[in-house]
C-alpha positions in Angstrom: -0.6 -1.8 4.1 -3.8 -2.3 6.8 -6.1 -2.6 3.6 -4.5 -5.5 1.7 -4.0 -7.1 4.9 -7.6 -6.9 5.6 -7.3 -6.3 8.8 -10.7 -6.0 10.8 -9.7 -5.0 14.0 -6.8 -2.3 14.6 -5.1 -1.0 17.7 -3.2 1.8 18.4 -1.4 3.7 21.0 -0.7 7.2 20.7 -3.5 9.1 18.7 -2.2 12.6 19.4 -4.1 14.8 16.9 -5.8 12.0 14.7 -5.3 12.6 11.7 -3.1 9.4 11.1 -5.7 7.5 13.1 -8.5 8.9 10.7 -6.8 7.3 8.0 -5.7 3.9 9.9 -9.9 3.7 10.4 -10.7 4.0 6.3 -8.7 0.9 6.1 -10.4 -1.6 8.9 -12.7 -3.6 8.0 -14.5 -3.4 11.4 -13.1 -0.8 14.1 -9.8 0.6 15.2 -9.7 1.2 18.9 -6.8 3.8 19.8 -5.5 5.2 23.1 -3.5 8.7 23.6 -2.6 9.5 27.3 -3.4 13.7 27.1 -6.2 15.0 27.3 -5.6 18.3 25.4 -5.2 15.8 22.2 -7.3 13.1 23.3 -10.1 15.8 23.4 -9.4 17.7 19.8 -8.9 13.5 18.3 -11.7 12.6 19.4 -13.6 15.7 18.0 -11.7 14.8 14.7 -12.0 11.5 14.3 -16.2 11.6 15.3 -16.8 13.9 12.7 -14.9 11.4 9.6 -15.0 8.0 11.0 -17.9 5.8 13.0 -15.2 2.4 13.4 -12.7 4.1 16.3 -13.3 4.3 19.9 -11.2 6.5 21.6 -9.9 6.4 24.3 -8.2 8.3 27.2 -5.0 7.1 29.3 -1.8 6.5 29.8 -0.7 2.9 28.0 0.1 0.6 31.1 -3.1 1.4 32.4 -5.8 1.1 29.7 -4.0 -1.1 27.6 -4.7 -4.2 29.3 -9.1 -2.8 29.4 -9.1 -2.3 25.6 -7.5 -6.1 24.5 -10.3 -7.2 26.5 -12.6 -5.9 24.5 -10.7 -5.8 21.3 -10.4 -9.4 21.7 -8.2 -10.3 17.8 -5.7 -7.8 16.7 -4.8 -8.2 13.6 -3.0 -4.9 13.2 -0.9 -2.6 15.7 0.3 0.4 14.9 2.3 1.4 18.3 3.6 5.4 18.6 4.0 6.5 22.1 5.8 5.8 25.4 9.1 5.9 23.0 10.8 3.9 26.2 12.4 0.9 24.9 11.9 -1.5 28.6 7.9 0.1 27.7 7.9 -1.0 24.2 8.5 -5.0 25.1 6.0 -4.4 27.6 3.8 -3.3 25.4 4.8 -5.6 22.2 4.4 -9.0 25.0 0.7 -7.5 26.7 -0.3 -7.4 22.8 1.2 -10.7 21.8 -1.5 -13.1 23.2 -3.9 -11.5 21.3 -1.9 -11.6 17.7 -3.2 -14.9 15.3 -0.5 -16.1 12.4 -1.5 -12.5 9.9 -1.1 -9.5 12.2 1.0 -7.0 12.2 3.0 -5.1 14.1 4.0 -1.8 13.3 6.7 0.0 15.6 7.2 3.9 15.2 10.3 5.4 16.1 12.4 2.5 16.1 15.3 5.0 16.3 14.9 7.0 18.7 17.0 6.9 21.0 19.7 4.1 22.0 17.2 2.3 23.6 14.2 2.2 21.5 17.1 0.4 18.9 17.9 -2.4 21.0 14.3 -2.6 21.6 14.0 -3.4 18.1 16.8 -4.8 18.0 15.2 -7.3 20.3 12.4 -7.4 18.7 13.4 -8.4 15.3 15.5 -11.6 16.5 12.7 -12.8 18.4 11.5 -15.9 16.7 7.7 -15.4 17.4 8.3 -13.1 14.4 9.7 -14.3 11.4 9.8 -11.4 8.8 10.7 -8.3 10.3 11.4 -4.4 8.0 13.1 -1.8 9.3 11.6 1.5 7.4 14.0 3.9 8.7 11.5 5.7 11.1 8.7 2.6 10.9 9.8 -0.9 12.1 6.9 -4.1 11.0 6.8 -7.3 12.6 4.5 -10.2 10.7 4.3 -13.5 12.4 3.9 -15.7 10.0 4.9 -19.3 11.2 6.4 -21.8 9.3 8.6 -19.3 7.2 12.0 -18.9 7.7 12.9 -16.0 9.6 13.7 -12.9 7.3 14.9 -8.8 8.1 15.2 -6.5 5.4 16.2 -3.2 6.3 14.8 0.1 3.4 16.0 3.4 3.4 
């Protein structure tokens, strides 16, 4: 999807071991920024990713501390993949911070939307938000698109 949408700049919250990050990096045109709070995971991911891609900027720290700095560097977010800090209020906050850096063709991917009751509530809030014209629930993930001028649609795929 990232390749098909021709995303140039990507943002990932939650690097883990960096395996998914490496796949995303193959699809972004310019650069992918990824943030990981766990120091051991960050070190392993950075080591792994450095061997497979030169398009990734690995950032160590808590999202709430590092996201504002990273967004200033990114400047424009074509794709954001939020897969960490599985807390509904935190997820809503991260989306609000990212939105000013997005554009009409951006996509937000939220992992673990059914992780907990508060993550489901956050997903419901976001999918009903009029800033998103298309939402797709693929159970593990939720996709949010901002194609303005289109009728609002929501799809559930299982």
